N, C-alpha and C positions, 0 to 999 in steps of 0.2 A: 576412596579413589576407585574408579572402574578397574577391575583386574586386568593385568597386562594381556592375559589370554584372549580378552575380548577385542583387543586392538590389532591392527595389521602388524605382522611380524617385522615389516620393514621399518616400523617406528623405532625399533631397537637399533637398526643399522644407522638410520639418520640421527637418532639421539646420541649414540656413542661417537659418531663422527663429529657432531656439533659439540659434544663434551670435550673432545680433544682440541678442537679449534678454540673454544672459549677458555680452556686451560692455558693455551698459548697467549690468547688475547689479553686475558686479565692478569697473567703473570707479568707481561710487559707493562700493562697499564698501571698495575699496583706499585711499580717502582719508578715509573717514568717521571713523575713530579719530583721525587726524591733525587733521582739521577740528575735532573736539570739543575736543581738548586745546590747539589753537593759541591763543596769547594774544590777548586782545581788542584790544590795542594794536599788533598786528603790522601790517605793510604790507597784508596781506590777512588781516583778523581772523577768528579762530575764536570759540569760546564760552568758552575758558579753563577747561574742566572739569578736575577732577582725574583722575588715571589710574583710580582706583577707580570714580568716578562714570561716566566714559566707558565703562569695561569693563562696568558694570552695564547701561547703555543699550544697548551693543552686543549683549550677551547676550540682553537682553529683545527687542530688535529681531529678531535672528536666530531666536529661539525663536518669536515670533509669526509671523514670516515663513513658517515651516514648520509652524505649527499650523493656519493657515487652509486649506491644500490639501485636508484631508479634507472640509471643508464645500463647497469649490469642486468637488471630485470628485463629491460627492453631487448637487449641483445640475446638474452636467453630465450625469451618468448618467440623471437622471429628468426634467429640465426643459429645460435650455438646449442640450444637445449640446456636443460637444467644441470644434468650431471657433468657435462663438459665445462659449463661455466663454473660450477663448484670446484672442479679440479684446477682450472686456470687460476681461480681466486686463491685457492689454498697454496699453490706453488708460489705465487707472487708474495703472499703474506709470509710464508716460510722463509723466503729469501730476504724479506725485509727484516724479520726478527734476527736472522744471522748477521745482516748488515749492521744492526745496532751495536753488535759486539765490538766493532771497530770504534775506538774512542776518537772520533773525528767529526767535526760539525758538518762537513759536506756529506759524509756517509750517513750521518744522523738524519739530515733532512731528506736525502734520497731514499733512505730506508723507510721513513714515515710515509713517503709518497707511494712506495711499493705496497705497504700495508693498506693504505687508503684505497688504491686501485684494486687490490686483491679482495678487500672486504666488499667492494661493489659487485664483484662477480659472485662471491660466496654467499653473503648473508641473505639477500632476498630469495635466492633460488632454493636453498635448502628448506626455508620456511614454506615456500610454495609447494615443494614436493611433499612436505608433511600434510599440507591441506589437501592435496590431490589424492592422498591415500584414503581420505574419508569421503570421497565422492560417491562410493557405493552405498546403496540404501541401508545395508546392514551396519555400516559404520557412521552414517551421517550424524546420528544423534549423539555420538561420542566425540565429536570434533573438539568441543571446549576442553573436555578431559584430556584428549590427545595432545593438545597444545600445552596443557598444564604439565603433562608427563614430559614432553619435549623440553619445557622450561626447567623441569627438575634436572634433566641431564645437563643442561647448560650450567646450572649452578653447582652441581657436583664438581665440574671442572673448575669453576670460578673459586670454589671453596678451597680445593686442594692446592691450587697453583701458588698462593702466597706463602705457603710454608716452604715450597721449593725455592721461591724467589728470595725469601729471607735467608735461608740456609746458604744458598749459592752466593748471593751478593755480599753477605757478612764474611764468609770464609774464603771466597775465591775471587770476588769482584763482580762488577756489573755485567761484564761481557759473558761470563758463564751463565748468568741468569737469562740473558737475552738468547743465548744459544739453546738453552733448555726450552724456551718458547718455540724456537724454530723446529727443534726435534719433535716436540709435541704436535705441531701442525702437520709435519710430514707423516708422523705415525697415524694421525687421523685419516689422511688421504689414503694411505696404504690399507687401512682397515676397510674403508668404503669400497675400494675397488676389489679387494679380495672377497668381501661379503657378497658383492653383486653376482658372483659366480653361482650362488645358491638360491637366487630369486630372480624371477622375470617381471615382477610387479613394478619395480622401479623403472625398468625400461618401458613398460606399458604406459605409465603415467608421465613419462618424460617426452611429451609431445611438443612440436614446434608449430606455432601459428604462422605458416608461410604466407607471404604476400603473393597475390596473383600476378603482380608486376615485379617479381623478384624481390630485391631488397630496396626498391624505390621508395616505398612508404617509410621504411626505417631511416633512409638517408634524409628524406624530407623532415621527419620528426626530429632527428638529431640536429639538422640544420636550423630548424625553428627554435630549438632550445639552446644548443651549445654555442653556436656562433654569436648570437646576441648575449648569451650569458658570459662568455669569456671577454667579449668586447666591453660589456658593462663592468666586469670585474677589473679590467685594466683601467677603466675610467675611475672606479672607486679607489684604486690604489694610487694612481698618479695625479689625478686632477685636484682633489681637496688640498694637498700641500701647496699646489700652485695658486689656488684661489684664496685660501685662508691661512696658509703657512703650516698646516698640520691636518690630521684626519678629522672627519666630522664626528666620529663616534669612538673616540679613545685611541684606536690603533688603525693603521692602514689595512691590516688583515681583516678587521671587523668590517670596515667600509667595503673592501673588495668582496667579501663573502656575501654581505647583504645585497650588494648590487648584482652579484651573480645569481642570487635567488629570484630576483624579480621575473626574468623570462621563464624560469622553471615553474614558478607559481602560476604565472599566466598560462603556461602550457596546460597545467592540470585544470585550470578553469575552462580553457578551450575544450579540453577533453569532455568535461561535463556538458558544456553548451552544445557541442556537436554530436553527442551520443545519439544514434539513430532511433533508439527506442525510449519512450517515456520512462519505462521501468528502470532502464539503465541510467538515465539521468538522475532519478531519485536515489538509486543506489550510490552513484558516484558522489552526489551532493551530500548524502549522509556520511560517507567516508571522509569527505573533505572537512566536514564539521568536526569529526573526531580528530582528524589530523591537527586542526587548529588548536583545540583545547589541550591536547596532550603535549604540545610544545612546552607548556608551563611545567608539566610533570618532569620532563627530561631536564629542563633548566634547573630544577631543584635537585632531582635525583643524582645527576652526574657531577654534582659538587663533591661527591664522595672521593673522587680522584683529585680534587684540587683543594677547596676550602676546608673540607672535613679532614683531609690528610694534613693540612697545615695546622688545624686544631689539635689533631692527634700528636703531631711532632712537637709543637711549641707549648700547648696549654693543657695537655692531659698527663696525669700522673701514670707513667709507664713503668714504674719501678716493679721489678719482679719480686713477688712475695717469697719469703724464705722457703715456704712449702714447695714452691715450683722451681726453685733454682736448679735443683738436680736435673729436672726434666729439660729445662731450657738449655742447660749446659750440655746435656747428652745429645740434644737435637741441634745444638748450635743455633738457636733462634733468638738469642739476646745479645745486646751490645753492652760494653762496660766503659764507664768514664774513669775507672781506676778505683772508685770507692763503692759504686753501686752498679747494678745491672738493670738494663731497660729492655722491655719488649721492643722489637722493631715496629716502627709506625705502620708499615704496610700490612702487618698481621691484622689490623683492624679492618682491612679490605675483605677479609674472609668472613667477617661477622654477617654481612648481608647475604651472601650466598649460603652460608651455614643456616641462617634462618629460613631461606627459601627451601632448602632440603628438608628441614624440620616441619615447616608450616604448610608446605604444599599439600601433603595428604590430609591435613586437618581442614584446610580451606576447601579442597575439592570434596571432602566428605560432608562439610557443612552445606555446600550447594547441592550435593546429591540428596541430602535429607530434605532440603527445601523443595527440590524437584519432585520428590515422591509425594510431597504434600501440596503440589501444584502452587508453590509460593516462591519458586526460584525467580529472582529479578532478571530482567533482560540484560543483555550484554552492555548496552549504553548505561544502564543504572549501575552495574558493577564498576564501570569506568568512573562514574561520578563518585561512587563511594571511595574508589582508589585515590582520587584527587583530594577529597576531604581528609582522608587519613594521612596523606602526604603533608597537608597543612599542619596537622597535629604534630608530626615528627619535627617540623621546623620550630614549633613552639616549645618542644622539649629542649632543643638546643638553646633557645632563648633563655629558658629557666636555668640551664647549665651555666650560661654566661653570668647570670645574676648571682647564682649561688657561689660561683668561684670568684666573685668580685671582679668581673671582667677579665678573668685569666690571671689576676694577681696571685691567686692561689691555684696550684695545679688541680684541675678538675678530676673527679673520679672517672675512671674508664667506663663505669656503669652508665654514665650519661650518653656516651657515644654508642655503647651497646644497645641502650634503650631506643635511641633515635633510629638506629639501623633496624632494630626489630620492628618498630612501628612503620617505617617507610617500606619495609619488606612486605608487610600486609597490604599496603597501598599498591605496591608493585604487582603483587599477585592478583589483586583485583583488576588491575589495569593492563599490564603489558601482555600477558598471554591472551587476555580477552580481546585486546586490540588486534593481535595477529589472527585470532580466530574470526573476528568480525570482518577483517579484510578478505580472508579466504571465503567467508560466507557470501558477502555482498558484491564482490568484484565480478563484473561480466567476464566470461571465460577468456575472451581474447585480450583482456587487460589485466589478468591476475597478477603477473609478476611486476607489471608497470605500476599498478596501484599498491602492491607490496612495497615497491620502491618509494611510493608516496608516503607510506607509513614511516619509512626510514628517513625521508626528507624532513618530516616533522621532528623526528629524533635529532636530525642534523641541526636544524635551527635551534631546538632546545639546548643541544650540547654547546653550540656557540654562545648562546645566552648564558649558560652556566659558566663558561670561561670569562665572558665579559663581567659577570657579577663577581666571580672569584678574583678577577684582577683588581677589583675595588676593595678587597679584603683589608689591605693595609690602611686604606683611607677611612675605614670605620673605626673611630676611636672607641666607641662602645659597640662591641660585637653583637649585643642583644638586638640592636636595630637591624643588623645585617640579617639575622634569622627571622626577625619579625617581617621584614620585606619579603622573604621567601614564603612565609605563611600567608601573607596578604595576597601575593600573586596566585598561589594555589587556590585560595578561596574565590578569587575573581573567576577563575576557570570553572570552579564548581557551580557558581551562580549562572554563568553562561550556559553550561551544559544542562542544568535544571530547566532553564527557560526553553531549551530546544528538545528536551526529552520526549514530549508527546509525538512529534514528527518522527524522531529517530526510532522510537519503539514501534511505530506503525510500519516503517520500512522493513525493520528486522522481522516483524510478525508476518508481513507479506512474503518475505523470502522463505521463512520456515514453512509456510503453508502452501508453498509452491507456486 
């Protein structure tokens, strides 16, 4: 990995801020599914939702969580600026995490809404600031490595949080775990603003693309997207039950979400068609292509919070080995049924970020060696590799199902650890590279907006992950469930391979000025 000293020092500030935010985000996400399905009469009660209902809520939450960033990016570009948007987002998310501590369904949904809105302000704009740090000639060639380092900070927070989540929810209840997430979020904001006292660079790159007509363009853009989007969402929610007695696609939330997306997708298409320069059209078209294919990646990847959590809870041998009993007792990270002790299921959520922390230096070093030999693949090729590796991870789980006789025998935890390890490699080939590509190819006045487009593709993928996970109970043979995941990922690989020549050309033109 490029040494930290070669990178802007502000990368540390943004990286540690994002680490705190992801600590909070993944702490909450790691226990959300378990909280929803926990019985109402348990020592620490949950809501007693069914697996299908909880999966639908999870998918909708994750979808909306990554749908709002394109709006937050637009507001930051034209009105608020990046640092102010990050602050607003962090405050909203922190309040949402604290709100979840109240065991009440009204507060539950309102708190999820606060987190969704807050993420829209926070997520695209901190990534945009990272990209802007690398606009200077001395840093431009380090942008891919910079986003890998930024991604490393994210996953340090994601790795640590589940140990806090398990300890707090096992010993003190769900509410204390959610409050820890809120405390982590506010700690990150405090660090960001105190650190800015020692640097002017973040202020310099925090520019606002003002409209010559005030905020008229912004209002028109929001009107073109949001009014039709909310109107169609209402149609998707209310009309199908009147016409056919139920939803078109499984649940009303799925119908409403997909209807909402139609005007938003059309807006991004219009952005491409109406770009004033041919070069900008080519850049936006290339990014839209990437947005489409990575939807499949997120549909598979974010089942770690739903289907894979259910596999860990119900079909994985989580018995604590005698050798580790003393450690888990000391750290209060295991549960007991009276005769045996079990690892908490959410601890498996730390496997993926743990692999990210371990593998990031190796993968960055691998690409650096290829770069020195002039054999480094282009960013679109890296993304294609990531999708192929993702397909392999799903096939590993298919084998796990077969070996465990479709869950009749508790599967070894090594299967989950292996699939997390493989999909982590795919993630490192794809996710930070995607962020870097958006930063490279976006026309300056659309940077945060197109970063929001990246998160829109994440949103749609996340909703699909929830839709697929809601079918979990309907798959009698779970091997077919994971085979479906692998097949979808391979379809995305084939599409990307077909489009690679054009994508590589656009990226090459951008790098050559």
